[in-house]
Z-matrix of the N, CA and C atoms (Angstrom, degrees):
N
C 1 1.465
C 2 1.525 1 111.28
N 3 1.327 2 115.00 1 -42.07
C 4 1.465 3 119.08 2 177.72
C 5 1.525 4 110.35 3 -64.72
N 6 1.337 5 116.92 4 -40.06
C 7 1.461 6 120.63 5 178.14
C 8 1.522 7 111.19 6 -59.85
N 9 1.335 8 116.23 7 -46.83
C 10 1.461 9 120.03 8 -178.00
C 11 1.522 10 110.73 9 -62.95
N 12 1.337 11 115.98 10 -44.15
C 13 1.463 12 118.97 11 179.66
C 14 1.517 13 112.55 12 -68.53
N 15 1.343 14 116.25 13 -19.39
C 16 1.466 15 120.19 14 177.73
C 17 1.517 16 112.16 15 -88.86
N 18 1.331 17 117.77 16 -0.24
C 19 1.453 18 121.24 17 176.77
C 20 1.509 19 115.25 18 109.87
N 21 1.326 20 118.95 19 4.79
C 22 1.465 21 120.66 20 -179.49
C 23 1.526 22 110.34 21 -67.87
N 24 1.345 23 116.13 22 142.42
C 25 1.455 24 120.54 23 -177.98
C 26 1.524 25 113.29 24 -132.01
N 27 1.322 26 119.12 25 -14.62
C 28 1.459 27 120.72 26 -175.38
C 29 1.527 28 109.94 27 -125.32
N 30 1.324 29 114.92 28 174.32
C 31 1.456 30 120.77 29 178.86
C 32 1.530 31 112.35 30 -69.37
N 33 1.313 32 116.40 31 -21.18
C 34 1.471 33 119.63 32 -179.36
C 35 1.527 34 110.26 33 -60.94
N 36 1.332 35 117.33 34 -35.51
C 37 1.465 36 120.74 35 -179.76
C 38 1.525 37 110.70 36 -62.73
N 39 1.330 38 117.32 37 -43.89
C 40 1.456 39 120.18 38 177.99
C 41 1.514 40 112.48 39 -64.71
N 42 1.337 41 116.19 40 -41.47
C 43 1.472 42 119.95 41 178.10
C 44 1.524 43 110.86 42 -64.00
N 45 1.332 44 116.45 43 -43.98
C 46 1.469 45 120.20 44 179.83
C 47 1.522 46 110.94 45 -63.13
N 48 1.334 47 117.43 46 -42.33
C 49 1.466 48 120.23 47 178.91
C 50 1.521 49 110.81 48 -61.69
N 51 1.327 50 117.47 49 -42.31
C 52 1.464 51 120.46 50 179.68
C 53 1.522 52 111.10 51 -65.38
N 54 1.337 53 117.49 52 -41.80
C 55 1.460 54 120.58 53 -179.22
C 56 1.526 55 111.39 54 -66.81
N 57 1.325 56 117.19 55 -42.36
C 58 1.471 57 119.73 56 178.58
C 59 1.527 58 111.11 57 -65.76
N 60 1.336 59 117.38 58 -38.38
C 61 1.458 60 120.24 59 177.32
C 62 1.519 61 110.70 60 -63.29
N 63 1.338 62 116.87 61 -42.11
C 64 1.458 63 120.68 62 176.71
C 65 1.532 64 110.62 63 -63.20
N 66 1.323 65 116.74 64 -39.50
C 67 1.465 66 121.09 65 178.88
C 68 1.519 67 111.03 66 -64.26
N 69 1.324 68 116.68 67 -42.49
C 70 1.460 69 119.97 68 178.69
C 71 1.524 70 111.66 69 -62.15
N 72 1.325 71 116.39 70 -40.57
C 73 1.464 72 119.92 71 -177.02
C 74 1.521 73 111.35 72 -70.46
N 75 1.350 74 117.53 73 -43.49
C 76 1.461 75 120.94 74 -173.18
C 77 1.524 76 113.38 75 -84.56
N 78 1.335 77 117.66 76 -33.44
C 79 1.462 78 120.42 77 -170.93
C 80 1.526 79 112.13 78 -118.37
N 81 1.302 80 117.30 79 -46.09
C 82 1.467 81 120.81 80 -169.65
C 83 1.521 82 113.93 81 -94.34
N 84 1.325 83 117.82 82 14.23
C 85 1.469 84 119.57 83 179.98
C 86 1.528 85 112.30 84 -58.15
N 87 1.340 86 120.07 85 -43.35
C 88 1.482 87 119.15 86 178.31
C 89 1.526 88 112.97 87 -59.99
N 90 1.343 89 117.17 88 -33.81
C 91 1.460 90 119.44 89 178.47
C 92 1.522 91 111.49 90 -70.70
N 93 1.326 92 116.11 91 -38.94
C 94 1.468 93 119.29 92 179.77
C 95 1.522 94 110.46 93 -65.65
N 96 1.325 95 117.03 94 -33.81
C 97 1.459 96 119.91 95 179.84
C 98 1.522 97 112.10 96 -65.08
N 99 1.322 98 118.25 97 -17.52
C 100 1.457 99 121.43 98 177.51
C 101 1.526 100 112.31 99 -76.60
N 102 1.342 101 116.97 100 -17.21
C 103 1.463 102 120.08 101 -179.60
C 104 1.530 103 108.71 102 -73.81
N 105 1.326 104 119.60 103 130.47
C 106 1.480 105 121.08 104 179.31
C 107 1.527 106 111.19 105 -57.88
N 108 1.316 107 115.43 106 141.12
C 109 1.460 108 120.61 107 -178.76
C 110 1.524 109 111.42 108 -61.12
N 111 1.333 110 116.36 109 -34.46
C 112 1.464 111 119.33 110 179.27
C 113 1.526 112 111.20 111 -61.41
N 114 1.340 113 116.35 112 -37.17
C 115 1.462 114 119.54 113 178.38
C 116 1.529 115 111.00 114 -67.03
N 117 1.359 116 116.13 115 -40.58
C 118 1.458 117 119.54 116 178.42
C 119 1.526 118 111.24 117 -65.25
N 120 1.340 119 117.10 118 -36.97
C 121 1.469 120 120.10 119 176.68
C 122 1.523 121 110.16 120 -61.76
N 123 1.323 122 116.51 121 -42.37
C 124 1.459 123 119.36 122 177.22
C 125 1.511 124 112.22 123 -61.39
N 126 1.332 125 116.14 124 -41.11
C 127 1.468 126 120.06 125 178.12
C 128 1.529 127 110.35 126 -62.74
N 129 1.335 128 116.43 127 -42.93
C 130 1.453 129 119.87 128 -179.16
C 131 1.523 130 111.26 129 -66.32
N 132 1.341 131 117.27 130 -35.64
C 133 1.457 132 119.38 131 175.96
C 134 1.523 133 110.73 132 -61.29
N 135 1.323 134 116.96 133 -41.94
C 136 1.456 135 119.73 134 178.54
C 137 1.520 136 111.00 135 -66.92
N 138 1.331 137 116.88 136 -35.76
C 139 1.467 138 119.69 137 176.83
C 140 1.522 139 110.13 138 -63.26
N 141 1.335 140 116.41 139 -44.98
C 142 1.461 141 120.27 140 179.69
C 143 1.521 142 110.69 141 -61.70
N 144 1.326 143 116.95 142 -45.92
C 145 1.466 144 120.43 143 -179.81
C 146 1.522 145 110.80 144 -61.79
N 147 1.318 146 116.30 145 -36.94
C 148 1.464 147 119.66 146 -177.83
C 149 1.518 148 114.14 147 -78.71
N 150 1.312 149 117.92 148 -26.30
C 151 1.464 150 120.32 149 -175.08
C 152 1.519 151 113.37 150 -102.14
N 153 1.335 152 118.53 151 -15.91
C 154 1.461 153 120.20 152 -178.80
C 155 1.527 154 109.86 153 -68.95
N 156 1.321 155 116.44 154 135.74
C 157 1.469 156 121.67 155 179.67
C 158 1.532 157 108.78 156 -81.42
N 159 1.305 158 116.08 157 86.18
C 160 1.456 159 120.12 158 -175.85
C 161 1.519 160 112.47 159 -65.54
N 162 1.330 161 117.15 160 -27.29
C 163 1.460 162 118.72 161 179.40
C 164 1.528 163 112.09 162 -65.40
N 165 1.364 164 117.23 163 -19.84
C 166 1.462 165 119.49 164 178.55
C 167 1.523 166 111.05 165 -65.32
N 168 1.327 167 118.65 166 -27.29
C 169 1.457 168 121.34 167 178.03
C 170 1.528 169 111.34 168 -71.54
N 171 1.333 170 116.54 169 -31.22
C 172 1.463 171 119.94 170 -178.82
C 173 1.523 172 112.58 171 -75.31
N 174 1.334 173 116.44 172 -23.87
C 175 1.465 174 118.88 173 -176.16
C 176 1.526 175 112.40 174 -100.35
N 177 1.336 176 118.03 175 6.46
C 178 1.459 177 120.34 176 -177.80
C 179 1.525 178 112.10 177 -58.18
N 180 1.335 179 117.06 178 -36.40
C 181 1.458 180 119.95 179 -178.38
C 182 1.526 181 112.68 180 -78.45
N 183 1.336 182 117.54 181 -13.83
C 184 1.455 183 120.30 182 -176.50
C 185 1.526 184 112.81 183 -103.53
N 186 1.317 185 118.36 184 -13.43
C 187 1.461 186 121.00 185 179.86
C 188 1.521 187 109.38 186 -92.75
N 189 1.344 188 118.59 187 162.66
C 190 1.469 189 119.88 188 175.96
C 191 1.516 190 112.05 189 -56.37
N 192 1.327 191 115.94 190 151.29
C 193 1.459 192 121.53 191 -176.05
C 194 1.525 193 111.17 192 -59.22
N 195 1.325 194 117.44 193 -37.00
C 196 1.466 195 120.37 194 179.87
C 197 1.526 196 111.00 195 -63.68
N 198 1.334 197 117.21 196 -44.32
C 199 1.462 198 120.67 197 179.28
C 200 1.521 199 111.02 198 -63.86
N 201 1.319 200 116.71 199 -41.19
C 202 1.465 201 119.89 200 178.23
C 203 1.519 202 110.77 201 -62.41
N 204 1.328 203 116.23 202 -40.92
C 205 1.466 204 119.78 203 178.71
C 206 1.520 205 111.24 204 -63.24
N 207 1.349 206 117.45 205 -41.71
C 208 1.466 207 120.89 206 179.56
C 209 1.522 208 110.49 207 -64.11
N 210 1.334 209 117.40 208 -40.17
C 211 1.471 210 120.53 209 179.09
C 212 1.520 211 110.91 210 -60.89
N 213 1.316 212 116.43 211 -48.09
C 214 1.469 213 120.63 212 -179.83
C 215 1.523 214 110.71 213 -65.79
N 216 1.337 215 116.92 214 -42.60
C 217 1.463 216 120.59 215 -178.99
C 218 1.523 217 111.78 216 -61.51
N 219 1.322 218 117.20 217 -47.06
C 220 1.467 219 120.67 218 -179.98
C 221 1.524 220 110.63 219 -62.60
N 222 1.328 221 117.41 220 -39.09
C 223 1.462 222 120.39 221 178.88
C 224 1.525 223 111.07 222 -63.80
N 225 1.324 224 117.05 223 -44.73
C 226 1.466 225 120.68 224 -179.14
C 227 1.524 226 111.09 225 -66.13
N 228 1.341 227 117.05 226 -44.77
C 229 1.467 228 119.94 227 -179.97
C 230 1.524 229 110.68 228 -64.17
N 231 1.320 230 117.49 229 -35.82
C 232 1.467 231 120.38 230 177.66
C 233 1.524 232 110.93 231 -61.71
N 234 1.339 233 116.97 232 -41.49
C 235 1.462 234 120.66 233 -178.77
C 236 1.523 235 111.13 234 -69.12
N 237 1.323 236 117.04 235 -43.95
C 238 1.465 237 120.58 236 -174.51
C 239 1.521 238 113.18 237 -85.89
N 240 1.338 239 118.07 238 -21.55
C 241 1.462 240 119.94 239 -178.93
C 242 1.522 241 108.72 240 -123.40
N 243 1.320 242 117.22 241 -99.24
C 244 1.463 243 121.66 242 174.01
C 245 1.520 244 108.29 243 -161.92
N 246 1.327 245 115.93 244 172.79
C 247 1.455 246 120.98 245 -173.69
C 248 1.525 247 111.67 246 -67.86
N 249 1.327 248 118.17 247 -37.56
C 250 1.463 249 120.80 248 -178.13
C 251 1.529 250 111.02 249 -61.64
N 252 1.323 251 116.55 250 -47.56
C 253 1.462 252 120.38 251 178.21
C 254 1.527 253 110.57 252 -63.80
N 255 1.328 254 116.79 253 -39.32
C 256 1.464 255 120.42 254 -179.89
C 257 1.528 256 111.38 255 -62.49
N 258 1.325 257 117.21 256 -39.76
C 259 1.462 258 120.24 257 179.31
C 260 1.526 259 110.44 258 -64.54
N 261 1.330 260 117.17 259 -44.34
C 262 1.469 261 120.77 260 178.95
C 263 1.531 262 110.62 261 -61.72
N 264 1.334 263 116.40 262 -44.89
C 265 1.465 264 120.26 263 179.05
C 266 1.531 265 110.59 264 -62.16
N 267 1.315 266 116.77 265 -43.12
C 268 1.458 267 120.24 266 179.65
C 269 1.518 268 112.71 267 -62.99
N 270 1.336 269 116.86 268 -41.08
C 271 1.467 270 120.51 269 179.12
C 272 1.531 271 110.37 270 -64.79
N 273 1.339 272 116.79 271 -43.69
C 274 1.469 273 120.61 272 -179.26
C 275 1.532 274 110.47 273 -63.23
N 276 1.323 275 117.25 274 -47.44
C 277 1.465 276 120.38 275 -178.88
C 278 1.528 277 110.52 276 -64.35
N 279 1.322 278 117.89 277 -40.32
C 280 1.464 279 120.84 278 178.68
C 281 1.524 280 111.08 279 -64.17
N 282 1.344 281 116.56 280 -40.92
C 283 1.463 282 119.92 281 178.84
C 284 1.523 283 111.30 282 -64.58
N 285 1.332 284 117.31 283 -42.79
C 286 1.456 285 120.41 284 178.39
C 287 1.526 286 111.24 285 -64.71
N 288 1.318 287 116.86 286 -40.14
C 289 1.463 288 119.99 287 178.70
C 290 1.527 289 110.87 288 -65.81
N 291 1.330 290 116.53 289 -38.83
C 292 1.471 291 119.97 290 178.13
C 293 1.525 292 110.64 291 -64.50
N 294 1.345 293 116.51 292 -43.05
C 295 1.465 294 119.94 293 178.13
C 296 1.521 295 110.83 294 -62.86
N 297 1.314 296 117.90 295 -41.62
C 298 1.461 297 121.62 296 179.82
C 299 1.526 298 111.15 297 -63.68
N 300 1.337 299 117.18 298 -43.64
C 301 1.462 300 120.29 299 -179.81
C 302 1.525 301 111.41 300 -65.11
N 303 1.329 302 117.10 301 -39.13
C 304 1.464 303 119.97 302 179.14
C 305 1.522 304 111.33 303 -71.52
N 306 1.333 305 116.86 304 -31.10
C 307 1.466 306 119.63 305 178.46
C 308 1.525 307 110.76 306 -63.86
N 309 1.313 308 117.70 307 -31.98
C 310 1.463 309 120.60 308 -179.31
C 311 1.522 310 112.73 309 -81.98
N 312 1.334 311 117.58 310 -7.84
C 313 1.461 312 120.50 311 -178.44
C 314 1.519 313 113.16 312 -83.36
N 315 1.323 314 118.62 313 -13.76
C 316 1.455 315 121.07 314 -176.28
C 317 1.528 316 109.99 315 -70.08
N 318 1.323 317 116.85 316 126.23
C 319 1.459 318 122.17 317 175.72
C 320 1.519 319 107.86 318 -158.59
N 321 1.300 320 116.37 319 173.35
C 322 1.463 321 120.22 320 -176.60
C 323 1.517 322 109.86 321 -146.35
N 324 1.335 323 114.80 322 144.84
C 325 1.463 324 122.31 323 173.31
C 326 1.525 325 108.74 324 -102.10
N 327 1.314 326 117.00 325 129.34
C 328 1.461 327 121.11 326 -175.87
C 329 1.532 328 110.45 327 -109.84
N 330 1.328 329 115.32 328 139.31
C 331 1.464 330 121.13 329 171.83
C 332 1.523 331 107.97 330 -158.93
N 333 1.317 332 116.56 331 165.09
C 334 1.461 333 122.40 332 -179.37
C 335 1.513 334 109.66 333 -101.88
N 336 1.335 335 116.54 334 132.74
C 337 1.457 336 122.07 335 178.03
C 338 1.522 337 110.28 336 -77.20
N 339 1.350 338 117.67 337 163.97
C 340 1.468 339 119.59 338 177.78
C 341 1.527 340 113.19 339 -58.78
N 342 1.331 341 116.93 340 -25.58
C 343 1.463 342 120.23 341 179.30
C 344 1.525 343 112.60 342 -80.97
N 345 1.324 344 117.02 343 -3.32
C 346 1.457 345 120.36 344 178.22
C 347 1.514 346 114.64 345 93.53
N 348 1.340 347 117.84 346 7.82
C 349 1.462 348 121.00 347 179.12
C 350 1.526 349 109.92 348 -87.79
N 351 1.306 350 117.13 349 147.04
C 352 1.457 351 122.70 350 175.95
C 353 1.526 352 108.79 351 -86.63
N 354 1.334 353 117.50 352 122.27
C 355 1.460 354 123.32 353 -176.55
C 356 1.526 355 109.00 354 -105.98
N 357 1.332 356 116.20 355 130.00
C 358 1.464 357 123.28 356 174.46
C 359 1.529 358 107.78 357 -112.14
N 360 1.315 359 117.60 358 111.98
C 361 1.454 360 121.88 359 174.60
C 362 1.527 361 108.43 360 -92.28
N 363 1.316 362 116.15 361 102.96
C 364 1.458 363 121.86 362 -175.43
C 365 1.520 364 110.04 363 -80.97
N 366 1.314 365 116.92 364 134.33
C 367 1.457 366 123.45 365 177.63
C 368 1.525 367 109.21 366 -123.28
N 369 1.328 368 116.28 367 133.38
C 370 1.454 369 121.18 368 178.81
C 371 1.514 370 111.91 369 106.03
N 372 1.347 371 117.45 370 156.78
C 373 1.472 372 121.12 371 -178.64
C 374 1.518 373 111.47 372 -70.17
N 375 1.332 374 114.68 373 142.09
C 376 1.465 375 121.24 374 177.25
C 377 1.523 376 107.98 375 -106.40
N 378 1.343 377 116.82 376 108.14
C 379 1.460 378 122.47 377 -178.71
C 380 1.522 379 107.69 378 -147.24
N 381 1.333 380 116.63 379 -170.56
C 382 1.464 381 119.76 380 -172.98
C 383 1.524 382 112.54 381 -59.35
N 384 1.313 383 117.43 382 -31.74
C 385 1.453 384 119.92 383 -178.01
C 386 1.519 385 113.94 384 -76.35
N 387 1.339 386 117.81 385 -24.90
C 388 1.464 387 121.07 386 -176.51
C 389 1.519 388 113.02 387 -112.05
N 390 1.341 389 117.96 388 5.35
C 391 1.467 390 120.40 389 -176.22
C 392 1.526 391 111.71 390 -63.97
N 393 1.336 392 117.53 391 -41.27
C 394 1.469 393 119.98 392 178.95
C 395 1.521 394 111.00 393 -64.77
N 396 1.317 395 116.64 394 -42.37
C 397 1.459 396 119.71 395 177.55
C 398 1.518 397 112.51 396 -64.50
N 399 1.348 398 116.68 397 -34.01
C 400 1.463 399 120.75 398 177.93
C 401 1.526 400 110.55 399 -63.48
N 402 1.319 401 117.00 400 -44.27
C 403 1.472 402 120.33 401 -179.15
C 404 1.524 403 110.82 402 -63.06
N 405 1.322 404 116.70 403 -35.74
C 406 1.459 405 120.40 404 -177.67
C 407 1.523 406 113.19 405 -74.57
N 408 1.339 407 118.19 406 -8.97
C 409 1.452 408 120.71 407 179.92
C 410 1.523 409 113.17 408 -70.39
N 411 1.330 410 117.48 409 -21.91
C 412 1.460 411 121.35 410 -168.84
C 413 1.527 412 111.18 411 -99.18
N 414 1.336 413 114.20 412 139.51
C 415 1.459 414 122.42 413 176.29
C 416 1.524 415 107.80 414 -106.40
N 417 1.326 416 116.41 415 85.25
C 418 1.460 417 121.02 416 -173.06
C 419 1.515 418 110.95 417 -62.60
N 420 1.304 419 118.32 418 -43.70
C 421 1.457 420 120.92 419 -176.66
C 422 1.527 421 112.31 420 -70.64
N 423 1.328 422 117.17 421 -34.68
C 424 1.464 423 119.71 422 -176.64
C 425 1.505 424 114.57 423 -89.34
N 426 1.344 425 119.15 424 -12.45
C 427 1.457 426 122.04 425 -178.31
C 428 1.519 427 111.37 426 -77.54
N 429 1.348 428 117.25 427 153.78
C 430 1.464 429 120.30 428 175.43
C 431 1.527 430 111.69 429 -71.46
N 432 1.323 431 116.60 430 -174.36
C 433 1.460 432 120.81 431 -175.17
C 434 1.512 433 113.89 432 -69.85
N 435 1.331 434 119.48 433 -22.83
C 436 1.462 435 123.54 434 179.69
C 437 1.526 436 109.64 435 -117.13
N 438 1.320 437 116.28 436 128.07
C 439 1.467 438 122.26 437 -178.45
C 440 1.524 439 108.67 438 -127.64
N 441 1.330 440 117.01 439 134.08
C 442 1.462 441 123.39 440 178.45
C 443 1.525 442 108.27 441 -115.77
N 444 1.334 443 116.43 442 126.67
C 445 1.464 444 122.31 443 176.71
C 446 1.519 445 107.56 444 -108.35
N 447 1.318 446 117.34 445 113.96
C 448 1.460 447 123.78 446 -176.15
C 449 1.523 448 109.14 447 -99.85
N 450 1.348 449 116.78 448 116.17
C 451 1.465 450 122.41 449 -178.13
C 452 1.526 451 112.54 450 -100.20
N 453 1.353 452 117.16 451 23.74
C 454 1.468 453 118.92 452 -178.22
C 455 1.530 454 111.58 453 -60.33
N 456 1.329 455 117.40 454 -32.72
C 457 1.462 456 120.94 455 -179.99
C 458 1.501 457 114.06 456 -104.36
N 459 1.338 458 117.47 457 19.80
C 460 1.458 459 121.16 458 -177.05
C 461 1.516 460 109.82 459 -136.11
N 462 1.325 461 114.94 460 169.47
C 463 1.458 462 122.15 461 176.48
C 464 1.517 463 109.35 462 -137.34
N 465 1.345 464 115.97 463 133.21
C 466 1.459 465 121.43 464 173.86
C 467 1.516 466 107.51 465 -87.66
N 468 1.339 467 117.80 466 117.67
C 469 1.459 468 121.48 467 -167.06
C 470 1.516 469 113.25 468 -103.24
N 471 1.340 470 118.65 469 -46.91
C 472 1.462 471 119.31 470 -169.30
C 473 1.523 472 111.30 471 -140.60
N 474 1.341 473 115.29 472 -173.09
C 475 1.452 474 121.42 473 -177.62
C 476 1.524 475 111.83 474 -64.61
N 477 1.313 476 117.92 475 -34.65
C 478 1.458 477 120.47 476 177.86
C 479 1.521 478 110.80 477 -62.09
N 480 1.323 479 117.08 478 -35.38
C 481 1.465 480 120.24 479 176.68
C 482 1.521 481 110.72 480 -65.32
N 483 1.334 482 117.15 481 -40.96
C 484 1.464 483 120.34 482 177.16
C 485 1.525 484 110.85 483 -62.19
N 486 1.314 485 116.27 484 -42.97
C 487 1.461 486 119.57 485 179.01
C 488 1.525 487 111.46 486 -64.86
N 489 1.337 488 116.93 487 -33.84
C 490 1.461 489 119.76 488 177.56
C 491 1.525 490 110.35 489 -66.25
N 492 1.345 491 116.92 490 -41.35
C 493 1.468 492 120.02 491 176.92
C 494 1.522 493 109.91 492 -63.30
N 495 1.327 494 116.72 493 -41.25
C 496 1.460 495 120.48 494 177.87
C 497 1.526 496 111.20 495 -61.37
N 498 1.323 497 116.51 496 -42.38
C 499 1.459 498 120.26 497 -178.85
C 500 1.524 499 110.68 498 -63.28
N 501 1.344 500 117.20 499 -41.98
C 502 1.459 501 120.32 500 178.25
C 503 1.524 502 110.51 501 -64.66
N 504 1.363 503 116.56 502 -43.55
C 505 1.460 504 120.06 503 178.98
C 506 1.521 505 111.23 504 -62.34
N 507 1.332 506 117.72 505 -39.26
C 508 1.462 507 121.24 506 179.99
C 509 1.525 508 110.95 507 -65.51
N 510 1.330 509 117.85 508 -38.62
C 511 1.469 510 120.73 509 179.85
C 512 1.522 511 111.02 510 -66.93
N 513 1.337 512 116.77 511 -40.17
C 514 1.460 513 119.16 512 177.86
C 515 1.536 514 111.21 513 -70.36
N 516 1.334 515 116.10 514 -35.30
C 517 1.466 516 119.31 515 177.06
C 518 1.525 517 110.30 516 -62.46
N 519 1.322 518 116.80 517 -43.68
C 520 1.462 519 120.34 518 179.55
C 521 1.523 520 111.53 519 -62.01
N 522 1.337 521 116.55 520 -27.23
C 523 1.464 522 120.71 521 178.64
C 524 1.523 523 111.89 522 -91.24
N 525 1.338 524 117.60 523 3.11
C 526 1.461 525 121.22 524 179.26
C 527 1.514 526 113.76 525 74.39
N 528 1.330 527 117.85 526 30.79
C 529 1.467 528 122.02 527 -177.85
C 530 1.519 529 110.39 528 -121.16
N 531 1.341 530 116.87 529 160.99
C 532 1.460 531 122.51 530 -177.75
C 533 1.523 532 110.45 531 -110.55
N 534 1.333 533 115.56 532 153.62
C 535 1.456 534 122.59 533 -179.42
C 536 1.521 535 109.42 534 -126.14
N 537 1.329 536 117.08 535 135.56
C 538 1.462 537 123.08 536 177.79
C 539 1.521 538 109.05 537 -121.06
N 540 1.332 539 116.28 538 128.08
C 541 1.465 540 121.80 539 178.14
C 542 1.523 541 109.51 540 -98.95
N 543 1.313 542 116.42 541 133.89
C 544 1.460 543 120.76 542 -179.89
C 545 1.522 544 111.20 543 -128.76
N 546 1.341 545 114.04 544 151.84
C 547 1.461 546 123.02 545 170.58
C 548 1.527 547 113.51 546 58.78
N 549 1.300 548 116.77 547 41.34
C 550 1.460 549 119.86 548 169.70
C 551 1.527 550 108.50 549 -78.75
N 552 1.318 551 117.26 550 137.98
C 553 1.458 552 120.38 551 178.63
C 554 1.519 553 110.15 552 -70.67
N 555 1.315 554 116.76 553 165.79
C 556 1.462 555 120.87 554 -175.43
C 557 1.521 556 112.19 555 -63.34
N 558 1.328 557 117.59 556 -39.27
C 559 1.458 558 118.68 557 179.34
C 560 1.532 559 110.90 558 -68.63
N 561 1.346 560 117.46 559 -33.81
C 562 1.459 561 119.59 560 175.48
C 563 1.526 562 110.61 561 -66.53
N 564 1.321 563 115.66 562 -39.47
C 565 1.460 564 119.11 563 178.44
C 566 1.523 565 110.71 564 -63.43
N 567 1.349 566 117.38 565 -41.89
C 568 1.466 567 120.70 566 177.97
C 569 1.521 568 110.58 567 -64.14
N 570 1.327 569 117.05 568 -36.95
C 571 1.465 570 120.65 569 178.89
C 572 1.523 571 110.78 570 -63.82
N 573 1.326 572 116.11 571 -43.70
C 574 1.459 573 119.72 572 178.41
C 575 1.522 574 111.46 573 -66.49
N 576 1.344 575 116.12 574 -40.20
C 577 1.461 576 119.54 575 179.61
C 578 1.525 577 110.97 576 -65.58
N 579 1.331 578 117.02 577 -43.04
C 580 1.461 579 121.17 578 179.83
C 581 1.519 580 111.41 579 -62.51
N 582 1.323 581 116.94 580 -34.13
C 583 1.457 582 120.73 581 -179.91
C 584 1.519 583 111.86 582 -78.93
N 585 1.353 584 117.18 583 -6.91
C 586 1.453 585 120.24 584 176.86
C 587 1.506 586 113.71 585 81.75
N 588 1.334 587 116.95 586 27.34
C 589 1.456 588 119.82 587 -177.46
C 590 1.521 589 112.46 588 -99.33
N 591 1.343 590 118.73 589 0.37
C 592 1.453 591 121.58 590 -176.33
C 593 1.515 592 110.75 591 -119.95
N 594 1.328 593 114.94 592 145.24
C 595 1.461 594 122.23 593 169.86
C 596 1.517 595 107.43 594 -122.95
N 597 1.336 596 117.45 595 120.92
C 598 1.458 597 121.68 596 -177.77
C 599 1.513 598 108.61 597 -76.00
N 600 1.338 599 115.52 598 117.29
C 601 1.458 600 120.18 599 -176.88
C 602 1.520 601 110.07 600 -153.99
N 603 1.335 602 116.74 601 51.57
C 604 1.455 603 120.57 602 179.76
C 605 1.505 604 109.33 603 -154.78
N 606 1.347 605 115.60 604 144.50
C 607 1.458 606 121.17 605 178.82
C 608 1.524 607 111.58 606 -101.90
N 609 1.323 608 117.06 607 -2.66
C 610 1.458 609 119.51 608 -175.21
C 611 1.519 610 112.66 609 -78.61
N 612 1.315 611 116.83 610 -41.20
C 613 1.459 612 120.68 611 -175.79
C 614 1.515 613 108.55 612 -141.43
N 615 1.338 614 118.80 613 116.38
C 616 1.456 615 120.04 614 -177.25
C 617 1.511 616 113.73 615 -71.68
N 618 1.343 617 118.25 616 -17.22
C 619 1.460 618 120.96 617 -177.30
C 620 1.518 619 112.71 618 -97.52
N 621 1.317 620 117.23 619 -35.60
C 622 1.453 621 120.37 620 -177.45
C 623 1.524 622 107.67 621 -125.28
N 624 1.312 623 115.49 622 98.84
C 625 1.440 624 120.06 623 -171.26
C 626 1.513 625 111.19 624 -125.09
N 627 1.311 626 116.52 625 -159.93
C 628 1.453 627 120.65 626 -171.66
C 629 1.511 628 111.39 627 -73.37
N 630 1.310 629 116.55 628 133.15
C 631 1.462 630 122.26 629 176.76
C 632 1.511 631 107.94 630 -112.99
N 633 1.335 632 117.51 631 128.08
C 634 1.446 633 122.13 632 178.15
C 635 1.511 634 107.97 633 -116.48
N 636 1.308 635 117.38 634 120.00
C 637 1.456 636 121.52 635 -176.44
C 638 1.511 637 108.75 636 -141.36
N 639 1.326 638 115.98 637 127.47
C 640 1.460 639 122.10 638 -178.88
C 641 1.535 640 111.49 639 55.14
N 642 1.331 641 116.28 640 30.92
C 643 1.453 642 120.05 641 179.05
C 644 1.514 643 112.76 642 78.94
N 645 1.343 644 117.85 643 5.44
C 646 1.453 645 121.43 644 -179.72
C 647 1.524 646 108.99 645 -96.67
N 648 1.314 647 117.89 646 133.74
C 649 1.456 648 120.73 647 177.43
C 650 1.520 649 108.41 648 -77.72
N 651 1.348 650 115.26 649 111.58
C 652 1.463 651 120.67 650 -177.19
C 653 1.499 652 108.37 651 -120.49
N 654 1.336 653 119.58 652 110.80
C 655 1.456 654 123.18 653 -176.81
C 656 1.491 655 111.38 654 -101.45
N 657 1.324 656 118.48 655 142.81
C 658 1.467 657 123.79 656 174.50
C 659 1.512 658 106.37 657 -111.22
N 660 1.313 659 117.31 658 106.75
C 661 1.460 660 122.40 659 -167.87
C 662 1.518 661 109.74 660 -106.11
N 663 1.322 662 117.43 661 79.35
C 664 1.452 663 120.44 662 176.75
C 665 1.491 664 112.10 663 103.72
N 666 1.336 665 117.42 664 167.82
C 667 1.462 666 122.27 665 -179.54
C 668 1.488 667 110.79 666 -148.88
N 669 1.328 668 115.99 667 174.62
C 670 1.467 669 121.58 668 177.85
C 671 1.489 670 109.01 669 -138.84
């Protein structure tokens, strides 16, 4: 960034800067130590002023609250600690915020099919953050004997998602009802197969076939 602002236009500038920095570290360190610390502090202040994204302060009110918080947090940690720690903290907080936002996206649309089965069209990713919300979507006592869970708008991501599906299947089994899974993607099907939750027992579709879990007949009818 400093090179570009100083007029650099080609890759040679970056290579030269890296080579000179390596030279200073390996050979010219005793000479650099002769420079007064106050002068180096002044240089670093100018570097900070030149490299700080000042426009980020102007957009704080227009960006999502989580992004604004991460910007301020990284800036504060950089001042009190260092840039490396600030980057790690920013990545962790951003990842947690992303997981939290996706956990709140899980929902389902319910309707009854012409055959009398209750259909749940699940929307949003199914992972560790949304597994509890996924389980709460189902009305085991009020549903009819046949229930269809449509994953056309969802993705099964991790082991917690598999356990959530197992928990729902177990609750319906205890109530004497069956569950059918539809429109699982191929990677979700491989995840379920790898975890040992599927038994292949259908001639209709070699990729999405009958799933038996906790004694419940769970069929996967097609994929996307």
